[in-house]
PyMOL CGO cylinders between C-alpha atoms (Angstrom):
from pymol import cmd
from pymol.cgo import CYLINDER

trace = [
    CYLINDER, 250.10, 184.25, 357.41, 250.71, 184.05, 353.67, 0.3, 1, 1, 1, 1, 1, 1,
    CYLINDER, 250.71, 184.05, 353.67, 254.17, 183.23, 352.41, 0.3, 1, 1, 1, 1, 1, 1,
    CYLINDER, 254.17, 183.23, 352.41, 255.49, 185.14, 349.43, 0.3, 1, 1, 1, 1, 1, 1,
    CYLINDER, 255.49, 185.14, 349.43, 256.92, 183.22, 346.48, 0.3, 1, 1, 1, 1, 1, 1,
    CYLINDER, 256.92, 183.22, 346.48, 260.55, 183.74, 345.54, 0.3, 1, 1, 1, 1, 1, 1,
    CYLINDER, 260.55, 183.74, 345.54, 261.28, 186.49, 343.03, 0.3, 1, 1, 1, 1, 1, 1,
    CYLINDER, 261.28, 186.49, 343.03, 262.92, 184.03, 340.67, 0.3, 1, 1, 1, 1, 1, 1,
    CYLINDER, 262.92, 184.03, 340.67, 263.81, 180.41, 340.63, 0.3, 1, 1, 1, 1, 1, 1,
    CYLINDER, 263.81, 180.41, 340.63, 266.38, 178.63, 338.60, 0.3, 1, 1, 1, 1, 1, 1,
    CYLINDER, 266.38, 178.63, 338.60, 267.39, 175.18, 337.61, 0.3, 1, 1, 1, 1, 1, 1,
    CYLINDER, 267.39, 175.18, 337.61, 271.17, 175.29, 337.27, 0.3, 1, 1, 1, 1, 1, 1,
    CYLINDER, 271.17, 175.29, 337.27, 271.21, 172.24, 335.02, 0.3, 1, 1, 1, 1, 1, 1,
    CYLINDER, 271.21, 172.24, 335.02, 268.73, 173.61, 332.50, 0.3, 1, 1, 1, 1, 1, 1,
    CYLINDER, 268.73, 173.61, 332.50, 269.17, 177.35, 332.90, 0.3, 1, 1, 1, 1, 1, 1,
    CYLINDER, 269.17, 177.35, 332.90, 265.46, 177.99, 333.35, 0.3, 1, 1, 1, 1, 1, 1,
    CYLINDER, 265.46, 177.99, 333.35, 264.47, 181.12, 335.21, 0.3, 1, 1, 1, 1, 1, 1,
    CYLINDER, 264.47, 181.12, 335.21, 261.00, 182.46, 335.82, 0.3, 1, 1, 1, 1, 1, 1,
    CYLINDER, 261.00, 182.46, 335.82, 260.05, 186.10, 335.94, 0.3, 1, 1, 1, 1, 1, 1,
    CYLINDER, 260.05, 186.10, 335.94, 258.82, 187.68, 339.12, 0.3, 1, 1, 1, 1, 1, 1,
    CYLINDER, 258.82, 187.68, 339.12, 255.20, 188.72, 339.08, 0.3, 1, 1, 1, 1, 1, 1,
    CYLINDER, 255.20, 188.72, 339.08, 254.55, 192.42, 338.83, 0.3, 1, 1, 1, 1, 1, 1,
    CYLINDER, 254.55, 192.42, 338.83, 252.41, 194.63, 336.71, 0.3, 1, 1, 1, 1, 1, 1,
    CYLINDER, 252.41, 194.63, 336.71, 253.52, 195.67, 333.25, 0.3, 1, 1, 1, 1, 1, 1,
    CYLINDER, 253.52, 195.67, 333.25, 252.02, 199.08, 332.46, 0.3, 1, 1, 1, 1, 1, 1,
    CYLINDER, 252.02, 199.08, 332.46, 252.21, 198.38, 328.73, 0.3, 1, 1, 1, 1, 1, 1,
    CYLINDER, 252.21, 198.38, 328.73, 250.15, 195.20, 329.03, 0.3, 1, 1, 1, 1, 1, 1,
    CYLINDER, 250.15, 195.20, 329.03, 247.60, 196.84, 331.31, 0.3, 1, 1, 1, 1, 1, 1,
    CYLINDER, 247.60, 196.84, 331.31, 247.29, 199.89, 329.05, 0.3, 1, 1, 1, 1, 1, 1,
    CYLINDER, 247.29, 199.89, 329.05, 247.05, 197.62, 326.02, 0.3, 1, 1, 1, 1, 1, 1,
    CYLINDER, 247.05, 197.62, 326.02, 243.91, 195.70, 327.05, 0.3, 1, 1, 1, 1, 1, 1,
    CYLINDER, 243.91, 195.70, 327.05, 241.09, 197.17, 325.00, 0.3, 1, 1, 1, 1, 1, 1,
    CYLINDER, 241.09, 197.17, 325.00, 237.52, 196.92, 326.23, 0.3, 1, 1, 1, 1, 1, 1,
    CYLINDER, 237.52, 196.92, 326.23, 236.50, 195.19, 323.00, 0.3, 1, 1, 1, 1, 1, 1,
    CYLINDER, 236.50, 195.19, 323.00, 237.98, 193.38, 320.00, 0.3, 1, 1, 1, 1, 1, 1,
    CYLINDER, 237.98, 193.38, 320.00, 240.80, 195.38, 318.42, 0.3, 1, 1, 1, 1, 1, 1,
    CYLINDER, 240.80, 195.38, 318.42, 243.43, 195.32, 315.70, 0.3, 1, 1, 1, 1, 1, 1,
    CYLINDER, 243.43, 195.32, 315.70, 246.81, 197.07, 315.87, 0.3, 1, 1, 1, 1, 1, 1,
    CYLINDER, 246.81, 197.07, 315.87, 247.22, 199.39, 312.88, 0.3, 1, 1, 1, 1, 1, 1,
    CYLINDER, 247.22, 199.39, 312.88, 251.02, 199.07, 313.10, 0.3, 1, 1, 1, 1, 1, 1,
    CYLINDER, 251.02, 199.07, 313.10, 251.57, 195.31, 313.02, 0.3, 1, 1, 1, 1, 1, 1,
    CYLINDER, 251.57, 195.31, 313.02, 248.13, 193.79, 312.47, 0.3, 1, 1, 1, 1, 1, 1,
    CYLINDER, 248.13, 193.79, 312.47, 247.95, 191.74, 315.68, 0.3, 1, 1, 1, 1, 1, 1,
    CYLINDER, 247.95, 191.74, 315.68, 244.39, 191.20, 316.92, 0.3, 1, 1, 1, 1, 1, 1,
    CYLINDER, 244.39, 191.20, 316.92, 242.97, 191.44, 320.45, 0.3, 1, 1, 1, 1, 1, 1,
    CYLINDER, 242.97, 191.44, 320.45, 240.13, 188.93, 320.81, 0.3, 1, 1, 1, 1, 1, 1,
    CYLINDER, 240.13, 188.93, 320.81, 238.72, 187.04, 323.79, 0.3, 1, 1, 1, 1, 1, 1,
    CYLINDER, 238.72, 187.04, 323.79, 241.15, 188.70, 326.20, 0.3, 1, 1, 1, 1, 1, 1,
    CYLINDER, 241.15, 188.70, 326.20, 244.41, 188.06, 324.37, 0.3, 1, 1, 1, 1, 1, 1,
    CYLINDER, 244.41, 188.06, 324.37, 246.56, 189.33, 321.53, 0.3, 1, 1, 1, 1, 1, 1,
    CYLINDER, 246.56, 189.33, 321.53, 247.02, 186.85, 318.66, 0.3, 1, 1, 1, 1, 1, 1,
    CYLINDER, 247.02, 186.85, 318.66, 247.71, 186.71, 314.95, 0.3, 1, 1, 1, 1, 1, 1,
    CYLINDER, 247.71, 186.71, 314.95, 244.69, 186.20, 312.74, 0.3, 1, 1, 1, 1, 1, 1,
    CYLINDER, 244.69, 186.20, 312.74, 241.78, 187.93, 311.07, 0.3, 1, 1, 1, 1, 1, 1,
    CYLINDER, 241.78, 187.93, 311.07, 240.19, 190.82, 312.93, 0.3, 1, 1, 1, 1, 1, 1,
    CYLINDER, 240.19, 190.82, 312.93, 236.53, 190.53, 313.93, 0.3, 1, 1, 1, 1, 1, 1,
    CYLINDER, 236.53, 190.53, 313.93, 234.21, 192.85, 311.99, 0.3, 1, 1, 1, 1, 1, 1,
    CYLINDER, 234.21, 192.85, 311.99, 233.59, 195.11, 314.99, 0.3, 1, 1, 1, 1, 1, 1,
    CYLINDER, 233.59, 195.11, 314.99, 237.29, 195.46, 315.91, 0.3, 1, 1, 1, 1, 1, 1,
    CYLINDER, 237.29, 195.46, 315.91, 238.50, 198.93, 316.83, 0.3, 1, 1, 1, 1, 1, 1,
    CYLINDER, 238.50, 198.93, 316.83, 241.93, 200.27, 315.91, 0.3, 1, 1, 1, 1, 1, 1,
    CYLINDER, 241.93, 200.27, 315.91, 244.32, 200.24, 318.90, 0.3, 1, 1, 1, 1, 1, 1,
    CYLINDER, 244.32, 200.24, 318.90, 248.10, 200.16, 319.04, 0.3, 1, 1, 1, 1, 1, 1,
    CYLINDER, 248.10, 200.16, 319.04, 249.29, 196.96, 320.75, 0.3, 1, 1, 1, 1, 1, 1,
    CYLINDER, 249.29, 196.96, 320.75, 251.64, 196.98, 323.77, 0.3, 1, 1, 1, 1, 1, 1,
    CYLINDER, 251.64, 196.98, 323.77, 254.62, 195.76, 321.71, 0.3, 1, 1, 1, 1, 1, 1,
    CYLINDER, 254.62, 195.76, 321.71, 254.27, 198.58, 319.19, 0.3, 1, 1, 1, 1, 1, 1,
    CYLINDER, 254.27, 198.58, 319.19, 253.86, 201.07, 322.07, 0.3, 1, 1, 1, 1, 1, 1,
    CYLINDER, 253.86, 201.07, 322.07, 257.14, 199.85, 323.59, 0.3, 1, 1, 1, 1, 1, 1,
    CYLINDER, 257.14, 199.85, 323.59, 258.87, 200.14, 320.21, 0.3, 1, 1, 1, 1, 1, 1,
    CYLINDER, 258.87, 200.14, 320.21, 257.57, 203.71, 319.74, 0.3, 1, 1, 1, 1, 1, 1,
    CYLINDER, 257.57, 203.71, 319.74, 258.61, 204.67, 323.28, 0.3, 1, 1, 1, 1, 1, 1,
    CYLINDER, 258.61, 204.67, 323.28, 262.00, 202.91, 322.90, 0.3, 1, 1, 1, 1, 1, 1,
    CYLINDER, 262.00, 202.91, 322.90, 261.33, 201.21, 326.24, 0.3, 1, 1, 1, 1, 1, 1,
    CYLINDER, 261.33, 201.21, 326.24, 262.55, 197.58, 326.13, 0.3, 1, 1, 1, 1, 1, 1,
    CYLINDER, 262.55, 197.58, 326.13, 261.23, 194.82, 328.36, 0.3, 1, 1, 1, 1, 1, 1,
    CYLINDER, 261.23, 194.82, 328.36, 264.43, 192.83, 327.97, 0.3, 1, 1, 1, 1, 1, 1,
    CYLINDER, 264.43, 192.83, 327.97, 268.13, 193.24, 327.22, 0.3, 1, 1, 1, 1, 1, 1,
    CYLINDER, 268.13, 193.24, 327.22, 270.39, 190.47, 325.96, 0.3, 1, 1, 1, 1, 1, 1,
    CYLINDER, 270.39, 190.47, 325.96, 274.14, 190.95, 325.67, 0.3, 1, 1, 1, 1, 1, 1,
    CYLINDER, 274.14, 190.95, 325.67, 276.21, 188.37, 323.82, 0.3, 1, 1, 1, 1, 1, 1,
    CYLINDER, 276.21, 188.37, 323.82, 279.90, 189.01, 324.41, 0.3, 1, 1, 1, 1, 1, 1,
    CYLINDER, 279.90, 189.01, 324.41, 283.35, 187.56, 324.07, 0.3, 1, 1, 1, 1, 1, 1,
    CYLINDER, 283.35, 187.56, 324.07, 285.75, 186.54, 321.30, 0.3, 1, 1, 1, 1, 1, 1,
    CYLINDER, 285.75, 186.54, 321.30, 283.28, 183.90, 320.05, 0.3, 1, 1, 1, 1, 1, 1,
    CYLINDER, 283.28, 183.90, 320.05, 280.77, 186.63, 319.20, 0.3, 1, 1, 1, 1, 1, 1,
    CYLINDER, 280.77, 186.63, 319.20, 283.27, 188.49, 317.04, 0.3, 1, 1, 1, 1, 1, 1,
    CYLINDER, 283.27, 188.49, 317.04, 283.98, 185.34, 315.01, 0.3, 1, 1, 1, 1, 1, 1,
    CYLINDER, 283.98, 185.34, 315.01, 280.31, 184.20, 314.72, 0.3, 1, 1, 1, 1, 1, 1,
    CYLINDER, 280.31, 184.20, 314.72, 278.33, 187.45, 314.49, 0.3, 1, 1, 1, 1, 1, 1,
    CYLINDER, 278.33, 187.45, 314.49, 276.13, 186.51, 311.51, 0.3, 1, 1, 1, 1, 1, 1,
    CYLINDER, 276.13, 186.51, 311.51, 275.45, 183.03, 312.85, 0.3, 1, 1, 1, 1, 1, 1,
    CYLINDER, 275.45, 183.03, 312.85, 274.33, 184.51, 316.18, 0.3, 1, 1, 1, 1, 1, 1,
    CYLINDER, 274.33, 184.51, 316.18, 272.14, 187.10, 314.43, 0.3, 1, 1, 1, 1, 1, 1,
    CYLINDER, 272.14, 187.10, 314.43, 270.38, 184.31, 312.51, 0.3, 1, 1, 1, 1, 1, 1,
    CYLINDER, 270.38, 184.31, 312.51, 269.82, 182.37, 315.73, 0.3, 1, 1, 1, 1, 1, 1,
    CYLINDER, 269.82, 182.37, 315.73, 268.33, 185.47, 317.40, 0.3, 1, 1, 1, 1, 1, 1,
    CYLINDER, 268.33, 185.47, 317.40, 266.04, 186.06, 314.41, 0.3, 1, 1, 1, 1, 1, 1,
    CYLINDER, 266.04, 186.06, 314.41, 264.95, 182.41, 314.35, 0.3, 1, 1, 1, 1, 1, 1,
    CYLINDER, 264.95, 182.41, 314.35, 264.17, 182.46, 318.09, 0.3, 1, 1, 1, 1, 1, 1,
    CYLINDER, 264.17, 182.46, 318.09, 262.18, 185.68, 317.64, 0.3, 1, 1, 1, 1, 1, 1,
    CYLINDER, 262.18, 185.68, 317.64, 260.16, 184.16, 314.77, 0.3, 1, 1, 1, 1, 1, 1,
    CYLINDER, 260.16, 184.16, 314.77, 259.41, 181.08, 316.86, 0.3, 1, 1, 1, 1, 1, 1,
    CYLINDER, 259.41, 181.08, 316.86, 258.33, 183.05, 319.94, 0.3, 1, 1, 1, 1, 1, 1,
    CYLINDER, 258.33, 183.05, 319.94, 256.43, 185.71, 317.99, 0.3, 1, 1, 1, 1, 1, 1,
    CYLINDER, 256.43, 185.71, 317.99, 254.30, 183.09, 316.23, 0.3, 1, 1, 1, 1, 1, 1,
    CYLINDER, 254.30, 183.09, 316.23, 252.80, 182.03, 319.60, 0.3, 1, 1, 1, 1, 1, 1,
    CYLINDER, 252.80, 182.03, 319.60, 253.29, 185.26, 321.56, 0.3, 1, 1, 1, 1, 1, 1,
    CYLINDER, 253.29, 185.26, 321.56, 252.88, 188.22, 319.19, 0.3, 1, 1, 1, 1, 1, 1,
    CYLINDER, 252.88, 188.22, 319.19, 253.88, 190.80, 321.80, 0.3, 1, 1, 1, 1, 1, 1,
    CYLINDER, 253.88, 190.80, 321.80, 257.37, 189.27, 322.12, 0.3, 1, 1, 1, 1, 1, 1,
    CYLINDER, 257.37, 189.27, 322.12, 259.60, 190.95, 319.51, 0.3, 1, 1, 1, 1, 1, 1,
    CYLINDER, 259.60, 190.95, 319.51, 263.17, 192.03, 318.92, 0.3, 1, 1, 1, 1, 1, 1,
    CYLINDER, 263.17, 192.03, 318.92, 263.38, 195.82, 318.99, 0.3, 1, 1, 1, 1, 1, 1,
    CYLINDER, 263.38, 195.82, 318.99, 266.95, 196.04, 317.79, 0.3, 1, 1, 1, 1, 1, 1,
    CYLINDER, 266.95, 196.04, 317.79, 270.34, 194.38, 317.52, 0.3, 1, 1, 1, 1, 1, 1,
    CYLINDER, 270.34, 194.38, 317.52, 273.29, 196.67, 318.19, 0.3, 1, 1, 1, 1, 1, 1,
    CYLINDER, 273.29, 196.67, 318.19, 276.96, 195.92, 317.72, 0.3, 1, 1, 1, 1, 1, 1,
    CYLINDER, 276.96, 195.92, 317.72, 280.02, 196.70, 319.80, 0.3, 1, 1, 1, 1, 1, 1,
    CYLINDER, 280.02, 196.70, 319.80, 283.49, 195.21, 319.64, 0.3, 1, 1, 1, 1, 1, 1,
    CYLINDER, 283.49, 195.21, 319.64, 283.13, 191.54, 320.59, 0.3, 1, 1, 1, 1, 1, 1,
    CYLINDER, 283.13, 191.54, 320.59, 279.45, 192.03, 321.54, 0.3, 1, 1, 1, 1, 1, 1,
    CYLINDER, 279.45, 192.03, 321.54, 275.89, 192.02, 320.24, 0.3, 1, 1, 1, 1, 1, 1,
    CYLINDER, 275.89, 192.02, 320.24, 273.25, 193.91, 322.24, 0.3, 1, 1, 1, 1, 1, 1,
    CYLINDER, 273.25, 193.91, 322.24, 269.65, 192.87, 321.67, 0.3, 1, 1, 1, 1, 1, 1,
    CYLINDER, 269.65, 192.87, 321.67, 266.61, 194.69, 323.01, 0.3, 1, 1, 1, 1, 1, 1,
    CYLINDER, 266.61, 194.69, 323.01, 263.21, 193.00, 323.18, 0.3, 1, 1, 1, 1, 1, 1,
    CYLINDER, 263.21, 193.00, 323.18, 259.64, 194.09, 323.84, 0.3, 1, 1, 1, 1, 1, 1,
    CYLINDER, 259.64, 194.09, 323.84, 259.18, 191.42, 326.51, 0.3, 1, 1, 1, 1, 1, 1,
    CYLINDER, 259.18, 191.42, 326.51, 261.18, 189.67, 329.17, 0.3, 1, 1, 1, 1, 1, 1,
    CYLINDER, 261.18, 189.67, 329.17, 260.24, 186.18, 327.98, 0.3, 1, 1, 1, 1, 1, 1,
    CYLINDER, 260.24, 186.18, 327.98, 261.88, 186.64, 324.58, 0.3, 1, 1, 1, 1, 1, 1,
    CYLINDER, 261.88, 186.64, 324.58, 265.06, 187.98, 326.17, 0.3, 1, 1, 1, 1, 1, 1,
    CYLINDER, 265.06, 187.98, 326.17, 265.30, 184.91, 328.37, 0.3, 1, 1, 1, 1, 1, 1,
    CYLINDER, 265.30, 184.91, 328.37, 264.46, 182.61, 325.43, 0.3, 1, 1, 1, 1, 1, 1,
    CYLINDER, 264.46, 182.61, 325.43, 267.22, 184.15, 323.29, 0.3, 1, 1, 1, 1, 1, 1,
    CYLINDER, 267.22, 184.15, 323.29, 269.77, 183.72, 326.09, 0.3, 1, 1, 1, 1, 1, 1,
    CYLINDER, 269.77, 183.72, 326.09, 268.72, 180.09, 326.60, 0.3, 1, 1, 1, 1, 1, 1,
    CYLINDER, 268.72, 180.09, 326.60, 268.82, 179.37, 322.85, 0.3, 1, 1, 1, 1, 1, 1,
    CYLINDER, 268.82, 179.37, 322.85, 272.33, 180.77, 322.48, 0.3, 1, 1, 1, 1, 1, 1,
    CYLINDER, 272.33, 180.77, 322.48, 273.56, 178.82, 325.48, 0.3, 1, 1, 1, 1, 1, 1,
    CYLINDER, 273.56, 178.82, 325.48, 271.93, 175.61, 324.21, 0.3, 1, 1, 1, 1, 1, 1,
    CYLINDER, 271.93, 175.61, 324.21, 273.52, 176.05, 320.78, 0.3, 1, 1, 1, 1, 1, 1,
    CYLINDER, 273.52, 176.05, 320.78, 276.99, 177.25, 321.78, 0.3, 1, 1, 1, 1, 1, 1,
    CYLINDER, 276.99, 177.25, 321.78, 277.43, 176.45, 325.49, 0.3, 1, 1, 1, 1, 1, 1,
    CYLINDER, 277.43, 176.45, 325.49, 279.11, 179.38, 327.27, 0.3, 1, 1, 1, 1, 1, 1,
    CYLINDER, 279.11, 179.38, 327.27, 278.04, 181.19, 330.43, 0.3, 1, 1, 1, 1, 1, 1,
    CYLINDER, 278.04, 181.19, 330.43, 274.53, 182.68, 330.75, 0.3, 1, 1, 1, 1, 1, 1,
    CYLINDER, 274.53, 182.68, 330.75, 273.42, 184.95, 333.57, 0.3, 1, 1, 1, 1, 1, 1,
    CYLINDER, 273.42, 184.95, 333.57, 269.80, 186.09, 333.75, 0.3, 1, 1, 1, 1, 1, 1,
    CYLINDER, 269.80, 186.09, 333.75, 268.75, 188.81, 336.16, 0.3, 1, 1, 1, 1, 1, 1,
    CYLINDER, 268.75, 188.81, 336.16, 265.28, 190.19, 336.77, 0.3, 1, 1, 1, 1, 1, 1,
    CYLINDER, 265.28, 190.19, 336.77, 265.16, 193.76, 338.00, 0.3, 1, 1, 1, 1, 1, 1,
    CYLINDER, 265.16, 193.76, 338.00, 263.20, 193.73, 341.25, 0.3, 1, 1, 1, 1, 1, 1,
    CYLINDER, 263.20, 193.73, 341.25, 261.37, 197.02, 340.73, 0.3, 1, 1, 1, 1, 1, 1,
    CYLINDER, 261.37, 197.02, 340.73, 260.66, 196.77, 337.01, 0.3, 1, 1, 1, 1, 1, 1,
    CYLINDER, 260.66, 196.77, 337.01, 259.18, 194.35, 334.53, 0.3, 1, 1, 1, 1, 1, 1,
    CYLINDER, 259.18, 194.35, 334.53, 262.59, 193.90, 332.94, 0.3, 1, 1, 1, 1, 1, 1,
    CYLINDER, 262.59, 193.90, 332.94, 265.12, 191.12, 332.40, 0.3, 1, 1, 1, 1, 1, 1,
    CYLINDER, 265.12, 191.12, 332.40, 268.81, 191.34, 331.58, 0.3, 1, 1, 1, 1, 1, 1,
    CYLINDER, 268.81, 191.34, 331.58, 270.53, 188.29, 330.08, 0.3, 1, 1, 1, 1, 1, 1,
    CYLINDER, 270.53, 188.29, 330.08, 274.29, 188.24, 329.54, 0.3, 1, 1, 1, 1, 1, 1,
    CYLINDER, 274.29, 188.24, 329.54, 275.92, 185.37, 327.64, 0.3, 1, 1, 1, 1, 1, 1,
    CYLINDER, 275.92, 185.37, 327.64, 279.70, 185.11, 327.45, 0.3, 1, 1, 1, 1, 1, 1,
    CYLINDER, 279.70, 185.11, 327.45, 282.03, 182.83, 325.54, 0.3, 1, 1, 1, 1, 1, 1,
]
cmd.load_cgo(trace, "trace")
């Protein structure tokens, strides 16, 4: 009898959490049968993966999964930064979020920030992928301490990270 792996694991000391495995319809729909280039953002599908770089000569035009999510307004991750600290350090936190996105997007072009919304004492960030949402939460916690809770929705390919200080 096969045992099933846990849905998520965590290391309390380092705040690392791993996503459960389930199918992402955007990734499955976004796998072209041949080399492709996204007309929206320029990312290239080659040798089975999306990456930045020049498009092969025979590349077809296909919208990538990240651009599809952005068009559909269907995030893969939500990050909420809340508390009095956020109110006092809004711009600093925005810059950290943008820096983390740039870092992740360089290696993983489908991981992008969709938007950063503001509420009283809170920033709400939506991302195209669950890995970027988790990475943003971990980066904020590493930089400013505070309390981070990461939750993977069991029936969706979605993560919610809430950081409070």
